[in-house]
mmCIF file of the N, C-alpha and C atoms, coordinates in Angstrom:
data_MODEL
# 
_entry.id   MODEL 
# 
loop_
_atom_site.group_PDB 
_atom_site.id 
_atom_site.type_symbol 
_atom_site.label_atom_id 
_atom_site.label_alt_id 
_atom_site.label_comp_id 
_atom_site.label_asym_id 
_atom_site.label_entity_id 
_atom_site.label_seq_id 
_atom_site.pdbx_PDB_ins_code 
_atom_site.Cartn_x 
_atom_site.Cartn_y 
_atom_site.Cartn_z 
_atom_site.occupancy 
_atom_site.B_iso_or_equiv 
_atom_site.pdbx_formal_charge 
_atom_site.auth_seq_id 
_atom_site.auth_comp_id 
_atom_site.auth_asym_id 
_atom_site.auth_atom_id 
_atom_site.pdbx_PDB_model_num 
ATOM 1   N N  . MET A 1 1  ? -37.221 331.944 -83.944 1.00 0.00 ? 1  MET A N  1 
ATOM 2   C CA . MET A 1 1  ? -36.219 331.450 -84.862 1.00 0.00 ? 1  MET A CA 1 
ATOM 3   C C  . MET A 1 1  ? -35.620 330.181 -84.271 1.00 0.00 ? 1  MET A C  1 
ATOM 4   N N  . ASN A 1 2  ? -35.434 329.211 -85.082 1.00 0.00 ? 2  ASN A N  1 
ATOM 5   C CA . ASN A 1 2  ? -34.769 327.975 -84.663 1.00 0.00 ? 2  ASN A CA 1 
ATOM 6   C C  . ASN A 1 2  ? -33.312 328.028 -85.085 1.00 0.00 ? 2  ASN A C  1 
ATOM 7   N N  . THR A 1 3  ? -32.458 327.535 -84.215 1.00 0.00 ? 3  THR A N  1 
ATOM 8   C CA . THR A 1 3  ? -31.039 327.459 -84.528 1.00 0.00 ? 3  THR A CA 1 
ATOM 9   C C  . THR A 1 3  ? -30.446 326.267 -83.796 1.00 0.00 ? 3  THR A C  1 
ATOM 10  N N  . ALA A 1 4  ? -29.332 325.794 -84.261 1.00 0.00 ? 4  ALA A N  1 
ATOM 11  C CA . ALA A 1 4  ? -28.648 324.687 -83.591 1.00 0.00 ? 4  ALA A CA 1 
ATOM 12  C C  . ALA A 1 4  ? -27.303 325.184 -83.093 1.00 0.00 ? 4  ALA A C  1 
ATOM 13  N N  . VAL A 1 5  ? -27.006 324.884 -81.846 1.00 0.00 ? 5  VAL A N  1 
ATOM 14  C CA . VAL A 1 5  ? -25.716 325.241 -81.272 1.00 0.00 ? 5  VAL A CA 1 
ATOM 15  C C  . VAL A 1 5  ? -25.186 324.042 -80.501 1.00 0.00 ? 5  VAL A C  1 
ATOM 16  N N  . SER A 1 6  ? -23.889 324.002 -80.348 1.00 0.00 ? 6  SER A N  1 
ATOM 17  C CA . SER A 1 6  ? -23.256 322.961 -79.539 1.00 0.00 ? 6  SER A CA 1 
ATOM 18  C C  . SER A 1 6  ? -22.852 323.570 -78.213 1.00 0.00 ? 6  SER A C  1 
ATOM 19  N N  . VAL A 1 7  ? -23.162 322.865 -77.138 1.00 0.00 ? 7  VAL A N  1 
ATOM 20  C CA . VAL A 1 7  ? -22.776 323.317 -75.805 1.00 0.00 ? 7  VAL A CA 1 
ATOM 21  C C  . VAL A 1 7  ? -22.104 322.158 -75.084 1.00 0.00 ? 7  VAL A C  1 
ATOM 22  N N  . PRO A 1 8  ? -21.213 322.463 -74.161 1.00 0.00 ? 8  PRO A N  1 
ATOM 23  C CA . PRO A 1 8  ? -20.582 321.393 -73.383 1.00 0.00 ? 8  PRO A CA 1 
ATOM 24  C C  . PRO A 1 8  ? -21.640 320.615 -72.590 1.00 0.00 ? 8  PRO A C  1 
ATOM 25  N N  . ASP A 1 9  ? -21.338 319.359 -72.339 1.00 0.00 ? 9  ASP A N  1 
ATOM 26  C CA . ASP A 1 9  ? -22.276 318.492 -71.612 1.00 0.00 ? 9  ASP A CA 1 
ATOM 27  C C  . ASP A 1 9  ? -22.685 319.073 -70.271 1.00 0.00 ? 9  ASP A C  1 
ATOM 28  N N  . ASP A 1 10 ? -21.736 319.675 -69.533 1.00 0.00 ? 10 ASP A N  1 
ATOM 29  C CA . ASP A 1 10 ? -22.075 320.200 -68.213 1.00 0.00 ? 10 ASP A CA 1 
ATOM 30  C C  . ASP A 1 10 ? -23.060 321.368 -68.305 1.00 0.00 ? 10 ASP A C  1 
ATOM 31  N N  . VAL A 1 11 ? -22.933 322.188 -69.337 1.00 0.00 ? 11 VAL A N  1 
ATOM 32  C CA . VAL A 1 11 ? -23.866 323.303 -69.531 1.00 0.00 ? 11 VAL A CA 1 
ATOM 33  C C  . VAL A 1 11 ? -25.244 322.765 -69.899 1.00 0.00 ? 11 VAL A C  1 
ATOM 34  N N  . PHE A 1 12 ? -25.266 321.772 -70.763 1.00 0.00 ? 12 PHE A N  1 
ATOM 35  C CA . PHE A 1 12 ? -26.533 321.164 -71.154 1.00 0.00 ? 12 PHE A CA 1 
ATOM 36  C C  . PHE A 1 12 ? -27.253 320.580 -69.942 1.00 0.00 ? 12 PHE A C  1 
ATOM 37  N N  . GLU A 1 13 ? -26.526 319.835 -69.127 1.00 0.00 ? 13 GLU A N  1 
ATOM 38  C CA . GLU A 1 13 ? -27.135 319.213 -67.944 1.00 0.00 ? 13 GLU A CA 1 
ATOM 39  C C  . GLU A 1 13 ? -27.630 320.274 -66.957 1.00 0.00 ? 13 GLU A C  1 
ATOM 40  N N  . ALA A 1 14 ? -26.857 321.341 -66.769 1.00 0.00 ? 14 ALA A N  1 
ATOM 41  C CA . ALA A 1 14 ? -27.281 322.421 -65.872 1.00 0.00 ? 14 ALA A CA 1 
ATOM 42  C C  . ALA A 1 14 ? -28.567 323.070 -66.394 1.00 0.00 ? 14 ALA A C  1 
ATOM 43  N N  . ALA A 1 15 ? -28.638 323.272 -67.697 1.00 0.00 ? 15 ALA A N  1 
ATOM 44  C CA . ALA A 1 15 ? -29.838 323.867 -68.290 1.00 0.00 ? 15 ALA A CA 1 
ATOM 45  C C  . ALA A 1 15 ? -31.040 322.941 -68.136 1.00 0.00 ? 15 ALA A C  1 
ATOM 46  N N  . GLU A 1 16 ? -30.818 321.654 -68.313 1.00 0.00 ? 16 GLU A N  1 
ATOM 47  C CA . GLU A 1 16 ? -31.898 320.678 -68.137 1.00 0.00 ? 16 GLU A CA 1 
ATOM 48  C C  . GLU A 1 16 ? -32.431 320.696 -66.708 1.00 0.00 ? 16 GLU A C  1 
ATOM 49  N N  . ARG A 1 17 ? -31.524 320.700 -65.740 1.00 0.00 ? 17 ARG A N  1 
ATOM 50  C CA . ARG A 1 17 ? -31.949 320.725 -64.327 1.00 0.00 ? 17 ARG A CA 1 
ATOM 51  C C  . ARG A 1 17 ? -32.728 322.001 -64.018 1.00 0.00 ? 17 ARG A C  1 
ATOM 52  N N  . LEU A 1 18 ? -32.220 323.137 -64.496 1.00 0.00 ? 18 LEU A N  1 
ATOM 53  C CA . LEU A 1 18 ? -32.890 324.408 -64.243 1.00 0.00 ? 18 LEU A CA 1 
ATOM 54  C C  . LEU A 1 18 ? -34.266 324.437 -64.895 1.00 0.00 ? 18 LEU A C  1 
ATOM 55  N N  . ALA A 1 19 ? -34.354 323.973 -66.114 1.00 0.00 ? 19 ALA A N  1 
ATOM 56  C CA . ALA A 1 19 ? -35.641 323.957 -66.816 1.00 0.00 ? 19 ALA A CA 1 
ATOM 57  C C  . ALA A 1 19 ? -36.662 323.100 -66.068 1.00 0.00 ? 19 ALA A C  1 
ATOM 58  N N  . ARG A 1 20 ? -36.248 321.927 -65.628 1.00 0.00 ? 20 ARG A N  1 
ATOM 59  C CA . ARG A 1 20 ? -37.159 321.054 -64.865 1.00 0.00 ? 20 ARG A CA 1 
ATOM 60  C C  . ARG A 1 20 ? -37.579 321.705 -63.558 1.00 0.00 ? 20 ARG A C  1 
ATOM 61  N N  . ARG A 1 21 ? -36.603 322.262 -62.847 1.00 0.00 ? 21 ARG A N  1 
ATOM 62  C CA . ARG A 1 21 ? -36.879 322.872 -61.542 1.00 0.00 ? 21 ARG A CA 1 
ATOM 63  C C  . ARG A 1 21 ? -37.847 324.051 -61.673 1.00 0.00 ? 21 ARG A C  1 
ATOM 64  N N  . GLU A 1 22 ? -37.698 324.837 -62.745 1.00 0.00 ? 22 GLU A N  1 
ATOM 65  C CA . GLU A 1 22 ? -38.537 326.024 -62.919 1.00 0.00 ? 22 GLU A CA 1 
ATOM 66  C C  . GLU A 1 22 ? -39.773 325.765 -63.775 1.00 0.00 ? 22 GLU A C  1 
ATOM 67  N N  . GLY A 1 23 ? -39.917 324.543 -64.274 1.00 0.00 ? 23 GLY A N  1 
ATOM 68  C CA . GLY A 1 23 ? -41.070 324.226 -65.113 1.00 0.00 ? 23 GLY A CA 1 
ATOM 69  C C  . GLY A 1 23 ? -41.059 324.999 -66.426 1.00 0.00 ? 23 GLY A C  1 
ATOM 70  N N  . ARG A 1 24 ? -39.865 325.217 -66.968 1.00 0.00 ? 24 ARG A N  1 
ATOM 71  C CA . ARG A 1 24 ? -39.702 325.953 -68.215 1.00 0.00 ? 24 ARG A CA 1 
ATOM 72  C C  . ARG A 1 24 ? -39.115 325.032 -69.269 1.00 0.00 ? 24 ARG A C  1 
ATOM 73  N N  . SER A 1 25 ? -39.256 325.428 -70.511 1.00 0.00 ? 25 SER A N  1 
ATOM 74  C CA . SER A 1 25 ? -38.650 324.645 -71.581 1.00 0.00 ? 25 SER A CA 1 
ATOM 75  C C  . SER A 1 25 ? -37.159 324.965 -71.664 1.00 0.00 ? 25 SER A C  1 
ATOM 76  N N  . ARG A 1 26 ? -36.429 324.065 -72.288 1.00 0.00 ? 26 ARG A N  1 
ATOM 77  C CA . ARG A 1 26 ? -35.000 324.297 -72.502 1.00 0.00 ? 26 ARG A CA 1 
ATOM 78  C C  . ARG A 1 26 ? -34.792 325.570 -73.326 1.00 0.00 ? 26 ARG A C  1 
ATOM 79  N N  . SER A 1 27 ? -35.631 325.773 -74.330 1.00 0.00 ? 27 SER A N  1 
ATOM 80  C CA . SER A 1 27 ? -35.525 326.975 -75.156 1.00 0.00 ? 27 SER A CA 1 
ATOM 81  C C  . SER A 1 27 ? -35.706 328.243 -74.334 1.00 0.00 ? 27 SER A C  1 
ATOM 82  N N  . GLU A 1 28 ? -36.646 328.221 -73.401 1.00 0.00 ? 28 GLU A N  1 
ATOM 83  C CA . GLU A 1 28 ? -36.849 329.397 -72.545 1.00 0.00 ? 28 GLU A CA 1 
ATOM 84  C C  . GLU A 1 28 ? -35.624 329.682 -71.690 1.00 0.00 ? 28 GLU A C  1 
ATOM 85  N N  . VAL A 1 29 ? -35.017 328.623 -71.163 1.00 0.00 ? 29 VAL A N  1 
ATOM 86  C CA . VAL A 1 29 ? -33.818 328.795 -70.332 1.00 0.00 ? 29 VAL A CA 1 
ATOM 87  C C  . VAL A 1 29 ? -32.668 329.355 -71.158 1.00 0.00 ? 29 VAL A C  1 
ATOM 88  N N  . TYR A 1 30 ? -32.414 328.764 -72.327 1.00 0.00 ? 30 TYR A N  1 
ATOM 89  C CA . TYR A 1 30 ? -31.317 329.252 -73.173 1.00 0.00 ? 30 TYR A CA 1 
ATOM 90  C C  . TYR A 1 30 ? -31.578 330.685 -73.633 1.00 0.00 ? 30 TYR A C  1 
ATOM 91  N N  . SER A 1 31 ? -32.812 330.999 -73.993 1.00 0.00 ? 31 SER A N  1 
ATOM 92  C CA . SER A 1 31 ? -33.133 332.358 -74.424 1.00 0.00 ? 31 SER A CA 1 
ATOM 93  C C  . SER A 1 31 ? -32.902 333.368 -73.310 1.00 0.00 ? 31 SER A C  1 
ATOM 94  N N  . ALA A 1 32 ? -33.298 333.010 -72.096 1.00 0.00 ? 32 ALA A N  1 
ATOM 95  C CA . ALA A 1 32 ? -33.089 333.916 -70.958 1.00 0.00 ? 32 ALA A CA 1 
ATOM 96  C C  . ALA A 1 32 ? -31.598 334.125 -70.704 1.00 0.00 ? 32 ALA A C  1 
ATOM 97  N N  . TRP A 1 33 ? -30.826 333.039 -70.748 1.00 0.00 ? 33 TRP A N  1 
ATOM 98  C CA . TRP A 1 33 ? -29.380 333.155 -70.546 1.00 0.00 ? 33 TRP A CA 1 
ATOM 99  C C  . TRP A 1 33 ? -28.744 334.023 -71.616 1.00 0.00 ? 33 TRP A C  1 
ATOM 100 N N  . LEU A 1 34 ? -29.111 333.792 -72.867 1.00 0.00 ? 34 LEU A N  1 
ATOM 101 C CA . LEU A 1 34 ? -28.527 334.553 -73.966 1.00 0.00 ? 34 LEU A CA 1 
ATOM 102 C C  . LEU A 1 34 ? -28.951 336.023 -73.899 1.00 0.00 ? 34 LEU A C  1 
ATOM 103 N N  . ARG A 1 35 ? -30.210 336.268 -73.569 1.00 0.00 ? 35 ARG A N  1 
ATOM 104 C CA . ARG A 1 35 ? -30.705 337.644 -73.437 1.00 0.00 ? 35 ARG A CA 1 
ATOM 105 C C  . ARG A 1 35 ? -29.902 338.389 -72.373 1.00 0.00 ? 35 ARG A C  1 
ATOM 106 N N  . GLU A 1 36 ? -29.690 337.748 -71.226 1.00 0.00 ? 36 GLU A N  1 
ATOM 107 C CA . GLU A 1 36 ? -28.928 338.374 -70.147 1.00 0.00 ? 36 GLU A CA 1 
ATOM 108 C C  . GLU A 1 36 ? -27.472 338.596 -70.565 1.00 0.00 ? 36 GLU A C  1 
ATOM 109 N N  . TYR A 1 37 ? -26.875 337.624 -71.213 1.00 0.00 ? 37 TYR A N  1 
ATOM 110 C CA . TYR A 1 37 ? -25.484 337.734 -71.660 1.00 0.00 ? 37 TYR A CA 1 
ATOM 111 C C  . TYR A 1 37 ? -25.318 338.923 -72.606 1.00 0.00 ? 37 TYR A C  1 
ATOM 112 N N  . VAL A 1 38 ? -26.205 339.030 -73.580 1.00 0.00 ? 38 VAL A N  1 
ATOM 113 C CA . VAL A 1 38 ? -26.128 340.119 -74.552 1.00 0.00 ? 38 VAL A CA 1 
ATOM 114 C C  . VAL A 1 38 ? -26.363 341.458 -73.862 1.00 0.00 ? 38 VAL A C  1 
ATOM 115 N N  . ALA A 1 39 ? -27.352 341.517 -72.985 1.00 0.00 ? 39 ALA A N  1 
ATOM 116 C CA . ALA A 1 39 ? -27.664 342.776 -72.305 1.00 0.00 ? 39 ALA A CA 1 
ATOM 117 C C  . ALA A 1 39 ? -26.501 343.273 -71.466 1.00 0.00 ? 39 ALA A C  1 
ATOM 118 N N  . ARG A 1 40 ? -25.776 342.369 -70.855 1.00 0.00 ? 40 ARG A N  1 
ATOM 119 C CA . ARG A 1 40 ? -24.633 342.772 -70.032 1.00 0.00 ? 40 ARG A CA 1 
ATOM 120 C C  . ARG A 1 40 ? -23.471 343.294 -70.866 1.00 0.00 ? 40 ARG A C  1 
ATOM 121 N N  . ARG A 1 41 ? -23.473 343.001 -72.152 1.00 0.00 ? 41 ARG A N  1 
ATOM 122 C CA . ARG A 1 41 ? -22.358 343.400 -73.003 1.00 0.00 ? 41 ARG A CA 1 
ATOM 123 C C  . ARG A 1 41 ? -22.713 344.477 -74.014 1.00 0.00 ? 41 ARG A C  1 
ATOM 124 N N  . ASP A 1 42 ? -23.959 344.913 -74.032 1.00 0.00 ? 42 ASP A N  1 
ATOM 125 C CA . ASP A 1 42 ? -24.393 345.957 -74.967 1.00 0.00 ? 42 ASP A CA 1 
ATOM 126 C C  . ASP A 1 42 ? -24.224 347.312 -74.292 1.00 0.00 ? 42 ASP A C  1 
ATOM 127 N N  . PRO A 1 43 ? -23.274 348.110 -74.744 1.00 0.00 ? 43 PRO A N  1 
ATOM 128 C CA . PRO A 1 43 ? -23.010 349.399 -74.084 1.00 0.00 ? 43 PRO A CA 1 
ATOM 129 C C  . PRO A 1 43 ? -24.248 350.289 -73.996 1.00 0.00 ? 43 PRO A C  1 
ATOM 130 N N  . ASP A 1 44 ? -25.092 350.279 -75.018 1.00 0.00 ? 44 ASP A N  1 
ATOM 131 C CA . ASP A 1 44 ? -26.293 351.115 -74.971 1.00 0.00 ? 44 ASP A CA 1 
ATOM 132 C C  . ASP A 1 44 ? -27.229 350.681 -73.855 1.00 0.00 ? 44 ASP A C  1 
ATOM 133 N N  . ASP A 1 45 ? -27.413 349.373 -73.677 1.00 0.00 ? 45 ASP A N  1 
ATOM 134 C CA . ASP A 1 45 ? -28.271 348.882 -72.604 1.00 0.00 ? 45 ASP A CA 1 
ATOM 135 C C  . ASP A 1 45 ? -27.689 349.210 -71.233 1.00 0.00 ? 45 ASP A C  1 
ATOM 136 N N  . VAL A 1 46 ? -26.372 349.121 -71.116 1.00 0.00 ? 46 VAL A N  1 
ATOM 137 C CA . VAL A 1 46 ? -25.722 349.443 -69.846 1.00 0.00 ? 46 VAL A CA 1 
ATOM 138 C C  . VAL A 1 46 ? -25.945 350.917 -69.518 1.00 0.00 ? 46 VAL A C  1 
ATOM 139 N N  . ILE A 1 47 ? -25.792 351.782 -70.507 1.00 0.00 ? 47 ILE A N  1 
ATOM 140 C CA . ILE A 1 47 ? -25.984 353.216 -70.279 1.00 0.00 ? 47 ILE A CA 1 
ATOM 141 C C  . ILE A 1 47 ? -27.430 353.502 -69.887 1.00 0.00 ? 47 ILE A C  1 
ATOM 142 N N  . VAL A 1 48 ? -28.383 352.906 -70.565 1.00 0.00 ? 48 VAL A N  1 
ATOM 143 C CA . VAL A 1 48 ? -29.790 353.099 -70.231 1.00 0.00 ? 48 VAL A CA 1 
ATOM 144 C C  . VAL A 1 48 ? -30.063 352.669 -68.789 1.00 0.00 ? 48 VAL A C  1 
ATOM 145 N N  . ALA A 1 49 ? -29.511 351.530 -68.396 1.00 0.00 ? 49 ALA A N  1 
ATOM 146 C CA . ALA A 1 49 ? -29.709 351.042 -67.027 1.00 0.00 ? 49 ALA A CA 1 
ATOM 147 C C  . ALA A 1 49 ? -29.084 352.002 -66.019 1.00 0.00 ? 49 ALA A C  1 
ATOM 148 N N  . LEU A 1 50 ? -27.892 352.509 -66.307 1.00 0.00 ? 50 LEU A N  1 
ATOM 149 C CA . LEU A 1 50 ? -27.239 353.450 -65.396 1.00 0.00 ? 50 LEU A CA 1 
ATOM 150 C C  . LEU A 1 50 ? -28.023 354.746 -65.281 1.00 0.00 ? 50 LEU A C  1 
ATOM 151 N N  . VAL A 1 51 ? -28.519 355.262 -66.375 1.00 0.00 ? 51 VAL A N  1 
ATOM 152 C CA . VAL A 1 51 ? -29.323 356.489 -66.345 1.00 0.00 ? 51 VAL A CA 1 
ATOM 153 C C  . VAL A 1 51 ? -30.572 356.268 -65.502 1.00 0.00 ? 51 VAL A C  1 
ATOM 154 N N  . ARG A 1 52 ? -31.192 355.103 -65.647 1.00 0.00 ? 52 ARG A N  1 
ATOM 155 C CA . ARG A 1 52 ? -32.392 354.789 -64.869 1.00 0.00 ? 52 ARG A CA 1 
ATOM 156 C C  . ARG A 1 52 ? -32.072 354.753 -63.367 1.00 0.00 ? 52 ARG A C  1 
ATOM 157 N N  . VAL A 1 53 ? -30.955 354.141 -63.001 1.00 0.00 ? 53 VAL A N  1 
ATOM 158 C CA . VAL A 1 53 ? -30.566 354.067 -61.589 1.00 0.00 ? 53 VAL A CA 1 
ATOM 159 C C  . VAL A 1 53 ? -30.267 355.457 -61.046 1.00 0.00 ? 53 VAL A C  1 
ATOM 160 N N  . VAL A 1 54 ? -29.530 356.254 -61.806 1.00 0.00 ? 54 VAL A N  1 
ATOM 161 C CA . VAL A 1 54 ? -29.210 357.615 -61.357 1.00 0.00 ? 54 VAL A CA 1 
ATOM 162 C C  . VAL A 1 54 ? -30.489 358.417 -61.164 1.00 0.00 ? 54 VAL A C  1 
ATOM 163 N N  . ALA A 1 55 ? -31.436 358.273 -62.072 1.00 0.00 ? 55 ALA A N  1 
ATOM 164 C CA . ALA A 1 55 ? -32.706 358.993 -61.949 1.00 0.00 ? 55 ALA A CA 1 
ATOM 165 C C  . ALA A 1 55 ? -33.459 358.553 -60.693 1.00 0.00 ? 55 ALA A C  1 
ATOM 166 N N  . GLU A 1 56 ? -33.451 357.246 -60.416 1.00 0.00 ? 56 GLU A N  1 
ATOM 167 C CA . GLU A 1 56 ? -34.148 356.744 -59.230 1.00 0.00 ? 56 GLU A CA 1 
ATOM 168 C C  . GLU A 1 56 ? -33.467 357.210 -57.955 1.00 0.00 ? 56 GLU A C  1 
ATOM 169 N N  . VAL A 1 57 ? -32.162 357.220 -57.938 1.00 0.00 ? 57 VAL A N  1 
ATOM 170 C CA . VAL A 1 57 ? -31.418 357.682 -56.767 1.00 0.00 ? 57 VAL A CA 1 
ATOM 171 C C  . VAL A 1 57 ? -31.700 359.160 -56.541 1.00 0.00 ? 57 VAL A C  1 
ATOM 172 N N  . GLY A 1 58 ? -31.681 359.912 -57.630 1.00 0.00 ? 58 GLY A N  1 
ATOM 173 C CA . GLY A 1 58 ? -31.948 361.350 -57.531 1.00 0.00 ? 58 GLY A CA 1 
ATOM 174 C C  . GLY A 1 58 ? -33.350 361.660 -57.046 1.00 0.00 ? 58 GLY A C  1 
ATOM 175 N N  . SER A 1 59 ? -34.312 360.799 -57.362 1.00 0.00 ? 59 SER A N  1 
ATOM 176 C CA . SER A 1 59 ? -35.685 361.036 -56.938 1.00 0.00 ? 59 SER A CA 1 
ATOM 177 C C  . SER A 1 59 ? -35.972 360.439 -55.568 1.00 0.00 ? 59 SER A C  1 
ATOM 178 N N  . GLY A 1 60 ? -34.998 359.696 -55.042 1.00 0.00 ? 60 GLY A N  1 
ATOM 179 C CA . GLY A 1 60 ? -35.167 359.090 -53.714 1.00 0.00 ? 60 GLY A CA 1 
ATOM 180 C C  . GLY A 1 60 ? -36.045 357.876 -53.709 1.00 0.00 ? 60 GLY A C  1 
ATOM 181 N N  . SER A 1 61 ? -36.274 357.251 -54.871 1.00 0.00 ? 61 SER A N  1 
ATOM 182 C CA . SER A 1 61 ? -37.169 356.091 -54.922 1.00 0.00 ? 61 SER A CA 1 
ATOM 183 C C  . SER A 1 61 ? -36.491 354.774 -54.603 1.00 0.00 ? 61 SER A C  1 
ATOM 184 N N  . ILE A 1 62 ? -35.160 354.763 -54.506 1.00 0.00 ? 62 ILE A N  1 
ATOM 185 C CA . ILE A 1 62 ? -34.461 353.538 -54.129 1.00 0.00 ? 62 ILE A CA 1 
ATOM 186 C C  . ILE A 1 62 ? -34.271 353.541 -52.625 1.00 0.00 ? 62 ILE A C  1 
ATOM 187 N N  . ARG A 1 63 ? -34.642 352.430 -52.013 1.00 0.00 ? 63 ARG A N  1 
ATOM 188 C CA . ARG A 1 63 ? -34.522 352.315 -50.557 1.00 0.00 ? 63 ARG A CA 1 
ATOM 189 C C  . ARG A 1 63 ? -33.400 351.365 -50.226 1.00 0.00 ? 63 ARG A C  1 
ATOM 190 N N  . SER A 1 64 ? -32.648 351.671 -49.170 1.00 0.00 ? 64 SER A N  1 
ATOM 191 C CA . SER A 1 64 ? -31.558 350.772 -48.779 1.00 0.00 ? 64 SER A CA 1 
ATOM 192 C C  . SER A 1 64 ? -31.986 349.832 -47.693 1.00 0.00 ? 64 SER A C  1 
# 
């Protein structure tokens, strides 16, 4: 899906630098940022992640 958004100049420049450094498109960088932002705020995703961690801790698969 294509969409247009306005971002502050400093955010745009940071995204440009990151995209160049990682050899990714600007769209890929913005999509990754937005995906992470949404995931951190979606209660269902947070619960799923917590259940997964608890299961791994209980099975002893996480190493310190």
